[in-house]
N, C-alpha and C positions, 0 to 999 in steps of 0.2 A: 375667788371673787371677794372684794372687800365691801364693807358696809359704807354707806354714804354718810359723810359728816355734815354737820349743820352748815358749814362754810361752803359746801358744794353748791354750784349754781344748778338750776333745773336741768340744763343740758348735760352737765357733768353727772348729775344724779342719774339721769336716764342712761348715759354711757356706762356708768358703773353697774347699773342693774342689768343691762342687756349685753354687755361685753365683758370678757374676762381679760385679765392682764397677761399678755404674752411676755416672752423674754425681752423683746425689744420694743414691741408696739402693741396696740390694742387689736385683738382679733375677734370678729363676730362669732358668737356661739351659733351652731347649726340650728335652723328652724326657729330663730328668735324673731321678734317683732321689730321691724325697722320702720320708724315713722318718717313718712314723706307726705307732702301735700297730695300728690297723685295717688299714693297708696291709700290714704285716708278717704279721699273722695271716692275711690273705687269701692272701698269697704262700705261706706255709707250708702252709695248707690245700690250696691248688692243687697243691703238690708232693706232698702226701700222696695226693691224688686221682689224680695221675699214677702214683704207685707202685702204688696199688690197681688201676688199670686195667691196667698192665703185668703185675702179678701174676696178674690174671684171665686175660689172654691166655696167659701162661705155663702156668697150670694146664690150660687147655683144650688147649694144644699138647702138654703132657706126656701127657695121657690120650687124645690123638689125637681130640679132639672139636672142634677149631677149624675145620678145613677141611671144608666140606660135601661130600656125596656125591651128593645129588639134583640133577638138571639145573636145576631152578628155583632152588634155593638157591645153586648154583654161580653162576648168572647174577646173583643178588642180590649175592653177594660180589664178583664181577667188576665189577659196576656200582659197588659201594662203593669198590673200589680205584680205578676210573676217576675217580670223584668226588673222591677224596682227591688224586690226581695233578693233576686240573684245578684244584683249590683251591690246592695247593702252587705250581703254575706261576703262577697268578693272583696269589698273595700274594708270591711271590718268595723270596729268601734270608732275609728277615726273619721267616719264618713260624713258627719254633719257639723257644719258651722253656720251660724246665722249669716255671716258675711262669707263670700266665696273665696276665702283665702285657703292656702295649702296647709297640710299637716305634715308631721314628721314621717319618716319612712321612705321607702322606695316608690318610684312611680309605678302605679298599678296598670298593667297592660294585658292581664289575663282575664278569663271569664268574659263577661259581656264587654269589657273594656277593649277587647281585641277587635270588636266590630263597631262600637260606639265610643266616642270620647266622653260623652255625657249620658250614660244610659239611665240614670235617675231622672235627669231633666227630660230626656226623651219619653220616658214612661209617663211623666206628668202631662206632657203635651199630647201623647196618644190618648190618655184617659179623658182629657177634657174635650178633645175633638170628637171622641166617640159620643159624648153628650150632645154635641152639636148635630151629629148625624141622627141621633135619636129624637132630639128636640130642636128642630131647625127654626128657632125663633130669633128675633133681633137681639134679645137679651143674651141668649146663649152664645150667639156669634160674637157680639161685642165683648163679652167676658172671655171667650176663648182667644180672641185676638189679643186682648189686653194681657191675659195670663201668658200666652205664647211670647209676646214681646218682653215681658218681665223675665221669663225663664231663659230666653235667648240672651238677654242682657247679662243675666247671672253667669251663663256659660261663657260668654265673651270675657267678662271680668275675671272669672276663674282661670281662664286661659292666660290672662295677663299675669296672674300670680304664678301659675304653673311654669310659664316660660322663664320667669325669674328664678324659680326654685330648682327646676330640673333642666339641665342643658339638653338632655335627650328628648325633651318634650316636642321640640320642633320636628324632629324626624318622625316621632310617633304621630303627630298631628297630620303629617303628609300622607300617612298610610291608613288613617281611620277617618271616619266622618263624624260630625257632631251629633246629628239627630236621627237620620235615616241611613243605615249602613249602605255603603257603595253609592249613595246619592247625594245627600246634603250633610 
């Protein structure tokens, strides 16, 4: 890789930063950032969805409507936490980005990922809907619907990036479900 000179245009500067010079032409480095309008909009939308989901959890926490009180819903929330931990351990350190873009490495299809395409997102949805079961108020229902929409949009945006990064993702997506194994 060569350093950018003062004479380089902005476009050339980014090319030099994110591309290496091949024998005949420029080749993209694996897992680099490629700027496109669609990609940037997807990343920004994903960040907004994350902020909405965090705000929803904060609202339920503030009004003491987040943690369930009924034994069945406590069990659902405990299982949701266990699923999230299992998914995080399976995915490893590369598992979190503010925007739903992909990271380096191979496509993960083992552990909970053999049943769910998005076990971390699924665990968030399970957790929040257990709150609705425990506290069936208008506020909890509205927040749960809003958080679910935000999380599902993040999952769809993540799939957009995964399809671009991993050719085998399409076949994987056909045999696994997003949120509820064997159903949705």
